[in-house]
N, C-alpha and C positions, 0 to 999 in steps of 0.2 A: 802704069801707076807712077805718079810723081814721087821721087825719092828725096828731093831737097826743097826746103822752104827757106826763103830769105826774108827776114823782117828788116826793112830799111827805116831807120830813125834818123841817122845823121848823114847819110850819103856815102858812108865809108865803102860800100860795095860797088858803087858806080864806077870806080876805077879798076875793079877786078874783072876777070873774065871767066872764072870757074863756072859760073852759072849760066853764061850766055849761050854756050853750045849744047847744053843738056836740057833735060826735061826738069824744069824748075819753076816753082811758083814764087812770084815776087809780091810781097805785101808792103805797100807803101804806107808808112806811119810818120813820114817826115813833117806832116802838117800838125802833128800833135804837140802840145806844149805841156810843161810840167810833168814830164815822164823820164827825165834824165836822172837815174839813181833811185827814183821812187815814183809812185803814182797813187792818186786818190781813187775812190770807188767809181766816180764818173769816168775817169780815164781808163780804169781797168775794164769797165763795161764796154767802152769804145774799142779797146784793143781786142777784147774777147769777141766782139762782133766781127772784127776784121779777120781774126784767125779761126773763126768757127768752122770753116771748111778746109782747114789744113789737112793735106793728105800725106805730106812728106814725112819721112822717118828721121831725117836730119834737119835740124832747124838752126840756121845762122841768125842769131838775135843781136846783131850789131856789136857794140863794144861791151866792155865789162860793166858799164853803168846800167845795163839792161838785163843782167842775168836774173833779176827777180821775175822776169817773164817765164822762167822755168816753172814757177808756181802755176801759171795759167795752163801750161802743158800738162802738168801733173793732174790738174782738175779734170782733164779729159779722159784719164785712164779709168776704166771700169772693171778691173780685175785686180786681185791682190798683187802687189809688186814691192820690190826693194829698190830704192833710189840710191845710186852711187854718185857722189859729188866729189869733184876735185877742186879744192879751193884752199886759199890761205886763211880763210876766216870761217867760223862756224855758221854764220848767217842764222843764228838762233836767238837773237836778242828780241825782247818784246818790242813791238812797234812803239815809237815815241809818241805818235799821235794816232788816235783811234781812226780806223778806216784807211790808213796809209800803208801801202805795201812797199817795201824797200829791199835793197840788196842785203841789208843786215837782218831781216826778219822773215824772209820767205820760207826757209826750211822749217822754222818754228811754226809758222802758220800752217804749213802743209801737214806737219805732224799733228797739230791740234785739230784740224778740221777735215782732213781727207781720209775717209774710212778705208780705202783700198791701199793706202800707203802703210805698209807693215813695218818697214825698217828703213833707216837712212844710214848708209855707209859713207862716212866722210873721210876722204883721203886728204890729209892735211900736212903738207910738207913745211908749211910756214911756222908750225909750232905754236899756233894761237892757243890760248888757254881754253879749257872747257867753258861752256856757257855758265855764267854765274847766276843769272836770274831766269828761272824757268817756271812756267805755269804748273800748277799741280797736275800730276799725271805725266809730265815730260821727264821729270827727274828719274823715274824708274824706267824710262824708255831710252835713256842716253847715258852711256858710260864711256869714259875716255881711256886711252892707253898711250903711254909715251915710251917708245923704244929709244935706243941710243940715237938714231938719226931719223926715226919715223914717228908719226903720230897717226893712229888709225882709230877712228871713233865709229862705233856701230850703235845706232839708235833703233829701238823697236821693242816689242814685247819680250823678245829673247835677246836682249842686249848682251854683247860680249865682245871679246877681243879676237881679231883675226889677223894673221900675218906673223912674220918672224921678227924676233928681236935682232938687233945687230945693225950692221952697216947698210945693207939693203941697196946699195948702188952698184 
């Protein structure tokens, strides 16, 4: 079974060797335009078609401008789960334009429309504020916690705070 999948958008992995000696699937997306930081429905459908057969457990999804692709991975899960995200931003803003998926809204969209996603645990060292604008139903699924040096936010039907207060480093 293949354990690693590489989604190539910018060519960043072409200079790397970690995937060349192992059992890895390479998905070339370098021909797609309008996908850097966001994508529309047509681009999302094209990317979904290309990743439909992914079998790897670890997905390298190019640079930080493509982490919205995690939403497409979440859509493939067919059993209840908790998503753990390490990010300096909440990624829970409403989409600026209808039908556009971006790095700023993918977690909110996943919470809104993915039935198997029960909780999102956001590990946020950046200290970004909690999301200010949430669709009805999200506000009771997301509560924030600010420790002295940490911020941990847990979203879901049983939202709460996990972790210790204090220095944590």
